[in-house]
C-alpha positions in Angstrom: 58.2 -8.3 -12.2 56.0 -7.9 -15.2 54.6 -4.5 -13.9 58.2 -3.2 -13.2 59.3 -4.2 -16.7 56.3 -2.5 -18.3 57.1 0.7 -16.4 60.8 0.6 -17.3 60.0 -0.2 -21.0 57.5 2.6 -21.3 60.0 5.2 -19.9 62.8 3.8 -22.0 60.7 3.8 -25.2 59.7 7.5 -24.7 63.3 8.6 -24.2 64.5 6.5 -27.2 61.8 7.9 -29.4 62.6 11.6 -28.5 66.4 10.9 -29.0 65.7 9.3 -32.4 63.3 12.1 -33.5 65.9 14.9 -32.8 69.0 12.9 -33.8 70.2 13.0 -30.2 70.0 16.8 -30.2 66.9 17.4 -28.1 65.6 20.9 -27.6 65.6 22.3 -24.1 61.8 22.5 -23.7 61.4 18.8 -24.4 64.1 17.9 -21.9 62.4 19.9 -19.2 59.0 18.4 -20.0 60.4 14.8 -20.2 60.1 13.8 -16.5 56.4 14.8 -16.4 55.7 13.1 -19.7 57.4 9.9 -18.5 55.2 9.9 -15.3 52.0 10.5 -17.3 52.9 7.8 -19.9 53.8 5.3 -17.2 50.5 5.9 -15.4 48.6 5.6 -18.7 50.3 2.4 -19.7 49.7 0.8 -16.2 46.0 1.7 -16.4 45.7 0.2 -19.9 47.7 -2.9 -19.1 45.7 -3.6 -15.9 42.4 -3.2 -17.9 43.7 -5.8 -20.4 45.1 -7.9 -17.5 48.6 -8.1 -19.0 50.0 -8.5 -15.5 48.4 -12.0 -15.3 50.3 -13.6 -18.1 50.9 -17.3 -18.9 54.3 -17.6 -20.5 53.6 -21.2 -21.4 50.1 -21.1 -22.9 49.9 -17.6 -24.5 48.9 -17.5 -28.1 47.7 -15.3 -31.0 44.7 -13.8 -29.0 47.1 -12.8 -26.2 49.4 -11.1 -28.7 46.5 -9.1 -29.9 45.7 -8.2 -26.3 49.2 -6.7 -25.9 48.8 -4.4 -28.8 45.3 -3.4 -27.9 46.6 -2.4 -24.5 49.5 -0.5 -26.2 47.0 1.5 -28.3 44.8 2.3 -25.3 47.8 3.4 -23.3 48.8 5.8 -26.1 45.2 7.1 -26.3 45.2 7.7 -22.5 48.6 9.4 -22.7 47.3 11.8 -25.4 44.1 12.5 -23.4 46.1 13.3 -20.3 48.4 15.8 -22.3 45.3 17.5 -23.8 43.4 17.8 -20.5 46.4 18.8 -18.5 47.6 21.3 -21.2 51.1 19.8 -21.0 54.0 20.3 -23.4 53.4 17.3 -25.7 56.1 15.6 -27.9 55.8 15.6 -31.7 53.4 13.1 -33.3 56.3 11.1 -34.7 57.5 10.5 -31.1 54.1 9.2 -30.1 54.1 6.8 -33.0 57.7 5.6 -32.4 57.0 5.2 -28.6 53.9 3.1 -29.4 55.8 0.8 -31.7 58.8 0.5 -29.4 56.7 -0.2 -26.3 54.4 -2.7 -28.1 57.4 -4.5 -29.5 59.2 -4.7 -26.2 56.1 -5.8 -24.2 55.5 -8.6 -26.9 59.1 -9.6 -26.8 59.1 -9.8 -23.0 56.0 -12.0 -22.9 56.7 -14.3 -25.8 60.5 -14.8 -25.8 60.5 -17.2 -22.8 58.1 -19.5 -24.7 60.0 -19.2 -28.0 63.3 -19.9 -26.2 62.0 -22.9 -24.3 60.4 -24.3 -27.4 63.7 -23.9 -29.3 65.7 -25.5 -26.5 63.3 -28.4 -26.1 63.3 -29.1 -29.8 67.0 -28.9 -29.9 67.4 -31.2 -26.9 64.9 -33.7 -28.4 66.7 -33.7 -31.7 70.0 -34.6 -29.9 68.4 -37.1 -27.6 69.1 -40.6 -28.9 65.9 -41.9 -27.2 63.6 -39.4 -29.0 61.8 -40.6 -32.1 61.5 -38.6 -35.3 57.8 -38.0 -35.9 55.4 -36.8 -38.6 52.0 -35.3 -37.9 49.4 -36.4 -40.5 47.0 -33.5 -40.9 48.0 -29.8 -41.0 44.6 -28.4 -40.0 43.4 -27.0 -36.7 43.8 -30.3 -34.8 47.3 -30.9 -36.1 48.3 -27.3 -35.3 47.0 -27.6 -31.7 48.6 -31.0 -31.3 52.0 -29.5 -32.3 51.6 -26.6 -29.9 50.9 -29.0 -27.0 53.9 -31.2 -27.9 56.1 -28.1 -28.0 54.9 -27.0 -24.6 55.2 -30.4 -23.0 58.3 -32.3 -21.9 56.5 -35.5 -21.1 57.1 -37.1 -24.5 59.9 -38.2 -26.8 58.3 -37.0 -30.2 60.8 -35.0 -32.3 58.4 -33.5 -34.8 60.0 -33.1 -38.3 57.0 -31.8 -40.1 53.4 -32.3 -41.4 51.7 -34.2 -44.2 48.4 -33.1 -45.6 46.3 -34.0 -48.6 45.4 -30.3 -49.2 47.8 -29.2 -51.9 47.3 -25.5 -50.9 49.1 -26.3 -47.6 52.2 -27.9 -49.1 55.2 -25.7 -48.3 53.5 -23.8 -45.5 55.2 -23.6 -42.1 53.1 -24.2 -39.0 54.7 -23.7 -35.6 58.1 -23.7 -37.2 57.5 -27.1 -39.0 56.9 -27.4 -42.7 54.1 -29.2 -44.5 56.3 -31.7 -46.4 53.7 -33.3 -48.8 50.6 -35.4 -49.0 49.7 -38.6 -47.1 50.6 -40.5 -50.2 54.2 -39.3 -49.7 54.4 -40.8 -46.3 56.6 -43.8 -47.2 59.2 -41.7 -49.1 59.3 -38.9 -46.5 59.5 -41.5 -43.6 62.5 -43.0 -45.3 64.1 -39.7 -46.1 63.8 -38.3 -42.5 64.2 -41.7 -40.7 60.7 -41.3 -39.2 59.6 -43.7 -36.5 56.2 -42.4 -35.5 53.2 -41.0 -37.3 50.6 -39.1 -35.3 47.2 -38.9 -37.1 45.4 -35.6 -36.4 42.8 -35.6 -39.2 39.3 -35.1 -37.9 37.1 -38.0 -39.0 39.7 -39.6 -41.3 37.8 -42.1 -43.5 38.6 -45.7 -42.7 39.2 -46.3 -46.4 41.9 -43.7 -46.4 43.4 -45.0 -43.2 43.6 -48.5 -44.7 45.3 -47.1 -47.7 47.9 -45.3 -45.5 48.6 -48.5 -43.5 48.9 -50.5 -46.7 51.5 -48.1 -48.1 53.5 -48.3 -44.9 53.3 -52.1 -44.6 57.1 -52.5 -45.2 58.0 -49.7 -42.8 58.4 -50.0 -39.1 56.1 -47.0 -38.2 54.3 -46.6 -35.0 50.9 -45.0 -35.5 48.8 -43.0 -33.0 45.6 -41.2 -33.6 43.4 -38.5 -32.1 40.2 -40.5 -31.4 37.6 -37.7 -31.7 36.6 -35.2 -34.3 38.1 -31.8 -33.8 34.5 -30.5 -33.6 34.0 -32.4 -30.3 37.5 -31.5 -29.0 36.3 -27.8 -28.8 39.8 -26.4 -29.5 41.5 -28.6 -26.9 44.1 -31.1 -28.2 46.9 -32.6 -26.1 49.4 -35.4 -26.5 47.5 -37.4 -23.8 44.6 -37.7 -26.2 46.7 -39.7 -28.6 46.0 -43.4 -28.6 47.2 -46.4 -30.5 45.2 -47.2 -33.7 42.5 -49.8 -33.0 40.7 -52.1 -35.4 37.6 -49.9 -34.8 39.3 -47.2 -36.9 39.4 -49.6 -39.9 35.6 -50.1 -40.2 34.7 -49.6 -43.9 32.0 -47.2 -42.8 31.4 -44.5 -40.3 30.6 -45.8 -36.8 26.9 -45.6 -36.3 25.6 -44.0 -33.1 22.0 -45.0 -32.9 21.1 -42.4 -30.3 22.0 -39.5 -32.7 18.3 -39.1 -33.6 17.3 -38.1 -30.1 15.8 -41.5 -29.3 17.6 -42.5 -26.2 16.8 -45.9 -24.8 13.5 -45.8 -23.0 14.7 -47.9 -20.1 14.1 -45.3 -17.4 12.0 -46.6 -14.5 11.7 -50.1 -16.0 12.7 -53.6 -14.7 15.1 -55.3 -17.0 16.6 -58.8 -17.1 19.6 -59.7 -19.2 20.6 -63.3 -19.8 24.3 -63.9 -20.8 25.0 -60.7 -18.8 28.7 -61.6 -18.2 29.5 -61.7 -21.9 30.8 -58.9 -24.1 27.4 -57.9 -25.4 25.4 -58.7 -22.3 27.6 -56.6 -20.0 27.4 -53.6 -22.3 23.6 -54.0 -22.4 23.6 -53.9 -18.6 25.8 -50.8 -18.6 23.6 -49.0 -21.1 20.4 -49.9 -19.3 21.9 -48.4 -16.1 22.9 -45.3 -18.0 19.3 -45.1 -19.1 18.2 -45.3 -15.4 16.4 -48.6 -15.3 14.6 -49.0 -12.0 16.0 -52.5 -11.5 18.5 -54.6 -13.4 18.8 -58.4 -13.0 21.9 -59.9 -14.5 21.7 -63.7 -15.2 24.5 -65.9 -16.3 26.1 -69.3 -15.6 29.6 -67.8 -15.5 29.8 -67.1 -11.8 33.3 -65.5 -11.8 32.7 -63.0 -14.7 29.2 -62.2 -13.4 30.7 -61.4 -9.9 33.4 -59.2 -11.4 30.8 -57.4 -13.6 28.6 -56.8 -10.5 31.6 -55.2 -8.7 32.4 -53.0 -11.7 28.8 -51.8 -12.1 28.3 -51.2 -8.4 31.4 -49.0 -8.4 30.4 -47.1 -11.6 26.7 -46.8 -10.6 26.7 -46.3 -6.9 23.3 -47.1 -5.3 21.8 -48.5 -8.5 19.4 -51.4 -8.0 21.5 -54.2 -9.5 21.4 -57.9 -8.7 23.2 -60.9 -10.1 21.7 -64.4 -10.5 23.5 -67.6 -11.3 21.3 -69.2 -13.9 21.5 -72.0 -16.4 19.0 -71.2 -19.2 18.7 -74.9 -19.9 17.1 -75.3 -16.4 13.5 -74.6 -17.1 12.5 -74.7 -13.5 15.1 -72.2 -12.4 14.2 -69.9 -15.3 10.5 -70.0 -14.4 11.2 -69.3 -10.7 13.5 -66.4 -11.5 11.1 -64.7 -13.9 8.2 -65.3 -11.6 10.1 -63.6 -8.7 11.5 -60.7 -10.8 8.6 -60.1 -13.2 10.8 -58.2 -15.7 9.2 -55.7 -18.1 12.1 -56.0 -20.6 14.1 -59.1 -21.3 17.3 -59.1 -23.4 18.4 -62.7 -24.2 22.1 -62.7 -25.0 23.0 -66.1 -23.5 24.3 -68.6 -26.1 27.1 -70.9 -27.2 28.7 -68.9 -30.0 32.0 -70.6 -30.9 31.5 -72.1 -34.3 34.1 -75.0 -34.2 33.2 -76.0 -30.7 29.5 -76.3 -31.6 30.5 -78.5 -34.6 32.0 -80.9 -32.2 29.1 -80.7 -29.7 25.8 -80.1 -31.7 23.7 -81.6 -28.9 25.0 -78.9 -26.5 24.1 -76.3 -29.1 20.5 -77.6 -29.1 20.3 -77.7 -25.3 21.6 -74.1 -24.9 20.8 -72.1 -28.0 17.5 -73.8 -28.9 16.0 -75.2 -25.7 17.5 -72.4 -23.5 15.9 -69.8 -25.8 12.6 -71.6 -25.6 12.7 -71.7 -21.8 13.5 -67.9 -21.6 10.9 -67.0 -24.2 8.1 -69.0 -22.5 9.0 -67.6 -19.1 8.9 -64.0 -20.4 5.5 -64.7 -21.9 4.2 -66.3 -18.7 5.3 -63.5 -16.4 3.8 -60.8 -18.6 7.0 -59.2 -19.9 6.3 -56.3 -22.2 9.4 -56.7 -24.5 11.7 -59.6 -25.4 14.8 -59.1 -27.6 16.7 -62.1 -28.9 20.3 -61.6 -29.9 21.0 -63.5 -33.2 23.9 -63.6 -35.7 24.6 -63.2 -39.4 25.7 -66.9 -39.2 22.0 -67.8 -39.0 21.5 -66.8 -42.6 22.0 -69.7 -45.0 23.8 -71.4 -42.2 26.8 -73.8 -42.7 27.5 -74.3 -39.0 25.7 -75.9 -36.1 26.0 -72.7 -34.2 24.4 -70.7 -37.0 21.5 -73.1 -37.6 20.8 -73.3 -33.8 20.5 -69.5 -33.7 18.2 -69.6 -36.8 15.9 -72.1 -35.0 16.0 -69.7 -32.0 14.8 -66.9 -34.3 11.9 -69.2 -35.3 10.9 -69.8 -31.7 10.9 -66.1 -31.0 8.9 -65.3 -34.1 6.3 -68.0 -33.2 6.0 -66.5 -29.7 5.5 -63.1 -31.3 2.4 -64.3 -33.0 0.8 -65.8 -29.9 1.9 -63.5 -27.0 1.1 -60.0 -25.8 4.8 -59.7 -25.3 6.6 -57.8 -28.1 9.1 -60.4 -29.3 11.8 -59.5 -31.8 15.2 -60.6 -33.0 18.3 -58.6 -33.9 21.1 -59.8 -36.1 24.6 -58.5 -36.5 28.0 -59.7 -37.5 31.3 -60.0 -35.6 31.8 -57.6 -32.7 35.3 -56.0 -32.6 37.1 -56.8 -29.4 34.5 -59.1 -28.0 35.6 -62.3 -26.2 36.6 -64.9 -28.7 36.7 -62.6 -31.7 39.7 -62.4 -34.0 40.9 -59.1 -32.8 42.1 -60.1 -29.3 43.4 -63.3 -30.8 45.4 -61.4 -33.3 46.7 -59.0 -30.6 47.9 -61.9 -28.5 49.6 -63.5 -31.5 51.3 -60.3 -32.5 52.5 -59.7 -28.9 54.1 -63.2 -29.0 55.9 -62.3 -32.2 53.6 -64.4 -34.4 52.6 -66.2 -36.4 49.2 -64.7 -37.0 46.8 -67.4 -38.1 44.2 -66.6 -40.8 41.9 -69.4 -42.0 41.8 -68.4 -45.7 43.2 -65.5 -47.8 39.7 -64.6 -49.1 37.6 -65.0 -45.9 35.5 -61.9 -45.2 33.4 -60.8 -42.3 31.0 -58.0 -41.2 32.3 -56.1 -38.2 30.7 -53.7 -35.7 31.7 -52.1 -32.4 30.2 -53.3 -29.1 28.6 -49.9 -28.8 26.9 -50.3 -32.2 25.7 -53.8 -31.4 24.2 -52.7 -28.1 22.7 -49.6 -29.7 20.9 -51.9 -32.2 19.7 -54.2 -29.4 18.3 -51.3 -27.4 16.8 -49.5 -30.4 15.0 -52.7 -31.5 13.9 -53.4 -27.9 12.3 -50.0 -27.4 10.9 -49.3 -30.9 8.2 -51.1 -32.9 10.2 -51.7 -36.1 9.3 -55.3 -36.6 10.2 -58.9 -35.8 13.7 -58.8 -37.3 16.2 -55.9 -37.2 19.7 -55.8 -38.8 22.2 -53.0 -38.7 23.4 -51.6 -42.0 27.0 -52.9 -41.6 28.5 -51.6 -44.9 31.1 -53.7 -46.6 32.7 -56.9 -45.3 36.3 -56.7 -44.2 38.8 -59.3 -45.5 40.4 -60.9 -42.4 43.8 -61.1 -44.1 43.8 -57.3 -44.5 42.7 -56.8 -40.9 45.6 -59.0 -39.7 48.1 -57.1 -41.9 46.9 -53.7 -40.8 47.0 -54.7 -37.1 50.6 -55.8 -37.6 51.5 -52.5 -39.3 49.8 -50.6 -36.5 52.4 -52.0 -34.0 55.3 -50.8 -36.1 56.2 -54.2 -37.6 56.2 -55.5 -41.1 53.8 -58.2 -42.1 55.4 -61.5 -43.2 58.8 -60.1 -42.2 58.6 -59.3 -38.5 55.4 -61.2 -37.9 54.4 -64.1 -40.2 50.9 -64.7 -41.4 49.9 -68.4 -41.7 46.8 -69.7 -43.4 45.3 -72.7 -41.6 42.2 -73.4 -43.8 38.5 -72.9 -43.0 37.5 -74.5 -39.7 34.5 -76.8 -39.4 31.3 -74.9 -40.0 32.9 -71.7 -41.4 32.3 -70.1 -44.8 34.2 -67.5 -46.8 31.7 -64.7 -46.3 28.6 -64.0 -44.3 25.1 -62.7 -45.2 22.8 -60.5 -43.2 19.4 -61.4 -44.8 18.0 -64.3 -46.8 16.8 -63.7 -50.3 13.2 -63.6 -49.1 14.0 -61.2 -46.3 15.9 -58.9 -48.7 12.9 -58.5 -50.9 10.9 -57.2 -47.9 13.5 -55.1 -46.2 13.2 -51.4 -45.6 15.8 -49.1 -44.0 14.9 -47.2 -40.9 17.7 -45.0 -39.7 20.6 -47.3 -40.5 18.6 -50.4 -39.5 17.2 -52.9 -42.0 13.7 -54.2 -41.0 12.7 -57.4 -42.8 9.4 -59.3 -43.0 10.1 -62.9 -42.2 8.5 -65.9 -43.9 5.9 -67.7 -41.9 7.0 -70.3 -39.3 5.9 -73.8 -40.1 3.0 -75.2 -38.0 5.1 -78.2 -36.8 7.7 -76.0 -35.1 6.9 -77.2 -31.6 7.0 -80.8 -32.8 10.4 -80.3 -34.4 11.8 -78.5 -31.3 10.6 -81.4 -29.1 12.3 -83.9 -31.5 15.5 -81.8 -31.4 15.4 -81.8 -27.6 14.9 -85.6 -27.5 17.7 -86.2 -29.9 20.1 -83.9 -28.0 19.3 -85.5 -24.7 20.0 -88.9 -26.3 23.3 -87.5 -27.7 22.2 -88.5 -31.2 24.3 -86.2 -33.3 23.2 -87.4 -36.7 19.5 -87.1 -35.7 20.1 -83.5 -34.5 21.7 -82.6 -37.8 18.9 -84.2 -39.8 16.2 -82.3 -37.8 18.1 -79.1 -38.3 18.1 -79.7 -42.0 14.3 -80.3 -41.9 13.7 -77.1 -40.0 16.1 -74.9 -42.0 16.4 -76.3 -45.6 19.1 -73.8 -46.5 21.4 -75.4 -43.8 24.4 -76.9 -45.5 26.8 -78.5 -43.0 30.3 -78.2 -44.7 31.7 -81.5 -43.4 32.3 -80.2 -39.9 30.9 -83.3 -38.3 33.0 -85.6 -40.3 36.1 -83.6 -39.4 35.0 -83.6 -35.8 34.5 -87.4 -35.7 37.9 -87.9 -37.5 
């Protein structure tokens, strides 16, 4: 059909050009030569169009480059036409006829190829604007990503977004029209424009939009019921491909007060290839991601150890599906059982040990300090001794920012675990080291899934204190730190540069706003008071550690103060007190071992 149209349009354009040139009074010699000229022109245009493949045309996805292709073919066709007239010594038309024919043919071929798309775009926009179920939408970002997103939305019928325009902070773009939609203002104008145009959705198409700027936008729209979606990747990585399917709901990860750190950016991929690795606490959020990354790094064997049999089994099924044929095994292990630990390590003989097993819930450990000792302290000692005894090459202990100047039983138990690991580092050929990080976004038990569940129920969202702040990182960052520390010789203690702390109240408000609801109107925020063992803000390093820290590619490496000579004696006393369920004695020994430990009344509240 396209070839037939091109033939018809070329012949019609030549006849029209001759008629216009001579005011419809064409001399006889040109009339006689016209049939031959039409045949030669048609042949020339067909050759040019086939060379530029204009017969294989996508009416839906054609763009600017394709338009240029049409006109290049038109120019070539005219050139071939002239060459044929010269070589065949034919009666040629006036030069003005050649120019008019070129313009008419080029215009008609462009119209034939682009008018279906323009018409379908117009009709689709018109239908969406009349459809009561469609939602009026703004695109935030009038750059390349925003333009491509609009084009995809205009081509697709599988959405209900009725685009009313763009917003962009670049003042030079204000008033411009992209794809028929105007750039209406800056991001700061979002509340006013959203009210003016009755906007329901905002699609964020700004490559690497700063989290600070995103938080400002959410804060401005806190009293509006706007649904937000975002393109998750930088346009650089999209490589010119943007579609509506890439849009995803905003997540708390997008609110980090710093750029997400990818610790493999420096070409230092985890050196786990061909090695035997054992992960304790493998069924947990951090442990499972460590297992996945070790398999990506082609570990020769992975042993996953955990007491949670159900989650461990489900993890094994997932990894066996994702890494078919990988040497994976799952072991039900209680790290408090020294005999079981020793037997497992003796049988497996791991080269790399990642110790992620721990009791981590702060309030629960306030109520059960003896359990914290048995698991977080004695369990760590069991695993560390077993790793040393079997000749493991590396041992990485997962710690927490709550271990710094601890106010909770969980925090002080992890700090004692650090001391055990550091003592082993001085005596063993195994490279022992600890890594510290803050809260992990989306991990089991973190505030993010709790807030999501509370928002889904319609509230209230519970925040302990208006001023409470926390460090946050993604699971990928946490595991990147673990693997980097495990396979590099940075030192005994590594801490990720986590930027600023996030106020939990702000996180809750932003998460409510993300769902298109208004904080304190649609979803209430209730303050419950600090829980036992909690403090208003966390720290990553002690004062002494801060004085010795040095930054190594977004990781702080600190020199730790010496461990006291009576560590083993104190650990034995802790174990004895815990086995006797002597809570007060456990707290007293913790205080002796970590003088900065200040229990904030958690035990009294627990007993009450």
